[in-house]
PyMOL commands that place a pseudoatom at each C-alpha (Angstrom):
pseudoatom trace, name=CA, resn=UNK, resi=1, chain=A, elem=C, hetatm=0, pos=[-37.227, 104.021, 217.251]
pseudoatom trace, name=CA, resn=UNK, resi=2, chain=A, elem=C, hetatm=0, pos=[-39.012, 102.271, 214.490]
pseudoatom trace, name=CA, resn=UNK, resi=3, chain=A, elem=C, hetatm=0, pos=[-37.409, 101.911, 210.992]
pseudoatom trace, name=CA, resn=UNK, resi=4, chain=A, elem=C, hetatm=0, pos=[-39.500, 103.466, 208.063]
pseudoatom trace, name=CA, resn=UNK, resi=5, chain=A, elem=C, hetatm=0, pos=[-38.721, 100.590, 205.910]
pseudoatom trace, name=CA, resn=UNK, resi=6, chain=A, elem=C, hetatm=0, pos=[-40.089, 97.785, 208.196]
pseudoatom trace, name=CA, resn=UNK, resi=7, chain=A, elem=C, hetatm=0, pos=[-43.357, 96.426, 207.572]
pseudoatom trace, name=CA, resn=UNK, resi=8, chain=A, elem=C, hetatm=0, pos=[-46.047, 97.592, 210.109]
pseudoatom trace, name=CA, resn=UNK, resi=9, chain=A, elem=C, hetatm=0, pos=[-47.650, 95.081, 212.366]
pseudoatom trace, name=CA, resn=UNK, resi=10, chain=A, elem=C, hetatm=0, pos=[-51.139, 96.275, 212.038]
pseudoatom trace, name=CA, resn=UNK, resi=11, chain=A, elem=C, hetatm=0, pos=[-53.355, 95.804, 208.941]
pseudoatom trace, name=CA, resn=UNK, resi=12, chain=A, elem=C, hetatm=0, pos=[-54.190, 99.045, 207.287]
pseudoatom trace, name=CA, resn=UNK, resi=13, chain=A, elem=C, hetatm=0, pos=[-57.934, 97.894, 206.757]
pseudoatom trace, name=CA, resn=UNK, resi=14, chain=A, elem=C, hetatm=0, pos=[-58.917, 96.288, 209.821]
pseudoatom trace, name=CA, resn=UNK, resi=15, chain=A, elem=C, hetatm=0, pos=[-56.357, 97.496, 212.270]
pseudoatom trace, name=CA, resn=UNK, resi=16, chain=A, elem=C, hetatm=0, pos=[-55.530, 94.376, 213.894]
pseudoatom trace, name=CA, resn=UNK, resi=17, chain=A, elem=C, hetatm=0, pos=[-52.122, 92.903, 214.776]
pseudoatom trace, name=CA, resn=UNK, resi=18, chain=A, elem=C, hetatm=0, pos=[-51.535, 89.626, 212.894]
pseudoatom trace, name=CA, resn=UNK, resi=19, chain=A, elem=C, hetatm=0, pos=[-48.365, 87.706, 212.551]
pseudoatom trace, name=CA, resn=UNK, resi=20, chain=A, elem=C, hetatm=0, pos=[-48.374, 87.450, 208.921]
pseudoatom trace, name=CA, resn=UNK, resi=21, chain=A, elem=C, hetatm=0, pos=[-48.604, 90.909, 207.310]
pseudoatom trace, name=CA, resn=UNK, resi=22, chain=A, elem=C, hetatm=0, pos=[-48.150, 91.389, 203.360]
pseudoatom trace, name=CA, resn=UNK, resi=23, chain=A, elem=C, hetatm=0, pos=[-47.367, 94.584, 201.559]
pseudoatom trace, name=CA, resn=UNK, resi=24, chain=A, elem=C, hetatm=0, pos=[-49.535, 95.553, 198.567]
pseudoatom trace, name=CA, resn=UNK, resi=25, chain=A, elem=C, hetatm=0, pos=[-48.524, 97.168, 195.332]
pseudoatom trace, name=CA, resn=UNK, resi=26, chain=A, elem=C, hetatm=0, pos=[-50.332, 100.276, 196.436]
pseudoatom trace, name=CA, resn=UNK, resi=27, chain=A, elem=C, hetatm=0, pos=[-47.997, 100.705, 199.192]
pseudoatom trace, name=CA, resn=UNK, resi=28, chain=A, elem=C, hetatm=0, pos=[-50.129, 99.772, 202.414]
pseudoatom trace, name=CA, resn=UNK, resi=29, chain=A, elem=C, hetatm=0, pos=[-49.865, 96.552, 204.535]
pseudoatom trace, name=CA, resn=UNK, resi=30, chain=A, elem=C, hetatm=0, pos=[-52.522, 94.017, 205.154]
pseudoatom trace, name=CA, resn=UNK, resi=31, chain=A, elem=C, hetatm=0, pos=[-53.329, 90.937, 206.775]
pseudoatom trace, name=CA, resn=UNK, resi=32, chain=A, elem=C, hetatm=0, pos=[-53.971, 87.590, 204.708]
pseudoatom trace, name=CA, resn=UNK, resi=33, chain=A, elem=C, hetatm=0, pos=[-57.888, 88.325, 205.054]
pseudoatom trace, name=CA, resn=UNK, resi=34, chain=A, elem=C, hetatm=0, pos=[-57.467, 91.868, 203.298]
pseudoatom trace, name=CA, resn=UNK, resi=35, chain=A, elem=C, hetatm=0, pos=[-54.347, 91.383, 201.122]
pseudoatom trace, name=CA, resn=UNK, resi=36, chain=A, elem=C, hetatm=0, pos=[-56.471, 90.674, 197.826]
pseudoatom trace, name=CA, resn=UNK, resi=37, chain=A, elem=C, hetatm=0, pos=[-57.085, 93.658, 195.952]
pseudoatom trace, name=CA, resn=UNK, resi=38, chain=A, elem=C, hetatm=0, pos=[-60.835, 93.196, 195.938]
pseudoatom trace, name=CA, resn=UNK, resi=39, chain=A, elem=C, hetatm=0, pos=[-60.870, 93.040, 199.817]
pseudoatom trace, name=CA, resn=UNK, resi=40, chain=A, elem=C, hetatm=0, pos=[-59.355, 96.333, 200.560]
pseudoatom trace, name=CA, resn=UNK, resi=41, chain=A, elem=C, hetatm=0, pos=[-60.475, 98.404, 197.472]
pseudoatom trace, name=CA, resn=UNK, resi=42, chain=A, elem=C, hetatm=0, pos=[-57.110, 98.717, 196.132]
pseudoatom trace, name=CA, resn=UNK, resi=43, chain=A, elem=C, hetatm=0, pos=[-56.605, 101.987, 194.024]
pseudoatom trace, name=CA, resn=UNK, resi=44, chain=A, elem=C, hetatm=0, pos=[-53.785, 100.457, 191.936]
pseudoatom trace, name=CA, resn=UNK, resi=45, chain=A, elem=C, hetatm=0, pos=[-55.134, 99.869, 188.353]
pseudoatom trace, name=CA, resn=UNK, resi=46, chain=A, elem=C, hetatm=0, pos=[-54.175, 96.644, 186.691]
pseudoatom trace, name=CA, resn=UNK, resi=47, chain=A, elem=C, hetatm=0, pos=[-54.646, 97.224, 182.888]
pseudoatom trace, name=CA, resn=UNK, resi=48, chain=A, elem=C, hetatm=0, pos=[-54.028, 94.906, 180.170]
pseudoatom trace, name=CA, resn=UNK, resi=49, chain=A, elem=C, hetatm=0, pos=[-51.020, 96.344, 178.952]
pseudoatom trace, name=CA, resn=UNK, resi=50, chain=A, elem=C, hetatm=0, pos=[-49.131, 96.774, 182.392]
pseudoatom trace, name=CA, resn=UNK, resi=51, chain=A, elem=C, hetatm=0, pos=[-47.548, 93.361, 182.229]
pseudoatom trace, name=CA, resn=UNK, resi=52, chain=A, elem=C, hetatm=0, pos=[-47.825, 93.173, 186.129]
pseudoatom trace, name=CA, resn=UNK, resi=53, chain=A, elem=C, hetatm=0, pos=[-50.153, 90.139, 186.063]
pseudoatom trace, name=CA, resn=UNK, resi=54, chain=A, elem=C, hetatm=0, pos=[-48.405, 87.369, 184.101]
pseudoatom trace, name=CA, resn=UNK, resi=55, chain=A, elem=C, hetatm=0, pos=[-50.183, 84.634, 185.639]
pseudoatom trace, name=CA, resn=UNK, resi=56, chain=A, elem=C, hetatm=0, pos=[-53.956, 83.755, 185.799]
pseudoatom trace, name=CA, resn=UNK, resi=57, chain=A, elem=C, hetatm=0, pos=[-55.833, 81.221, 187.808]
pseudoatom trace, name=CA, resn=UNK, resi=58, chain=A, elem=C, hetatm=0, pos=[-58.214, 78.682, 186.608]
pseudoatom trace, name=CA, resn=UNK, resi=59, chain=A, elem=C, hetatm=0, pos=[-61.281, 77.231, 188.283]
pseudoatom trace, name=CA, resn=UNK, resi=60, chain=A, elem=C, hetatm=0, pos=[-59.075, 74.348, 189.329]
pseudoatom trace, name=CA, resn=UNK, resi=61, chain=A, elem=C, hetatm=0, pos=[-56.620, 76.744, 190.996]
pseudoatom trace, name=CA, resn=UNK, resi=62, chain=A, elem=C, hetatm=0, pos=[-53.800, 75.833, 188.499]
pseudoatom trace, name=CA, resn=UNK, resi=63, chain=A, elem=C, hetatm=0, pos=[-51.744, 78.535, 187.193]
pseudoatom trace, name=CA, resn=UNK, resi=64, chain=A, elem=C, hetatm=0, pos=[-51.000, 78.952, 183.437]
pseudoatom trace, name=CA, resn=UNK, resi=65, chain=A, elem=C, hetatm=0, pos=[-48.810, 81.457, 181.570]
pseudoatom trace, name=CA, resn=UNK, resi=66, chain=A, elem=C, hetatm=0, pos=[-50.511, 84.176, 179.789]
pseudoatom trace, name=CA, resn=UNK, resi=67, chain=A, elem=C, hetatm=0, pos=[-49.334, 84.889, 176.091]
pseudoatom trace, name=CA, resn=UNK, resi=68, chain=A, elem=C, hetatm=0, pos=[-47.957, 88.218, 175.106]
pseudoatom trace, name=CA, resn=UNK, resi=69, chain=A, elem=C, hetatm=0, pos=[-49.982, 90.160, 172.484]
for i in range(1, 69): cmd.bond("trace and resi %d" % i, "trace and resi %d" % (i + 1))
show_as sticks, trace
zoom trace
């Protein structure tokens, strides 16, 4: 049957089958349209001290390293 560790083929938010599926840190699988935490109302909290977001994007789309406090 299906393996529990395999990525599901349907988006958790829109329930559509897509070719590219991404697993969010909240544990659900989303398509490219809904992968962003703001697009699927992600319940995973990203506080300042978590260290999970080490890069930020500028308005130009370039990434820069965030200095540690």
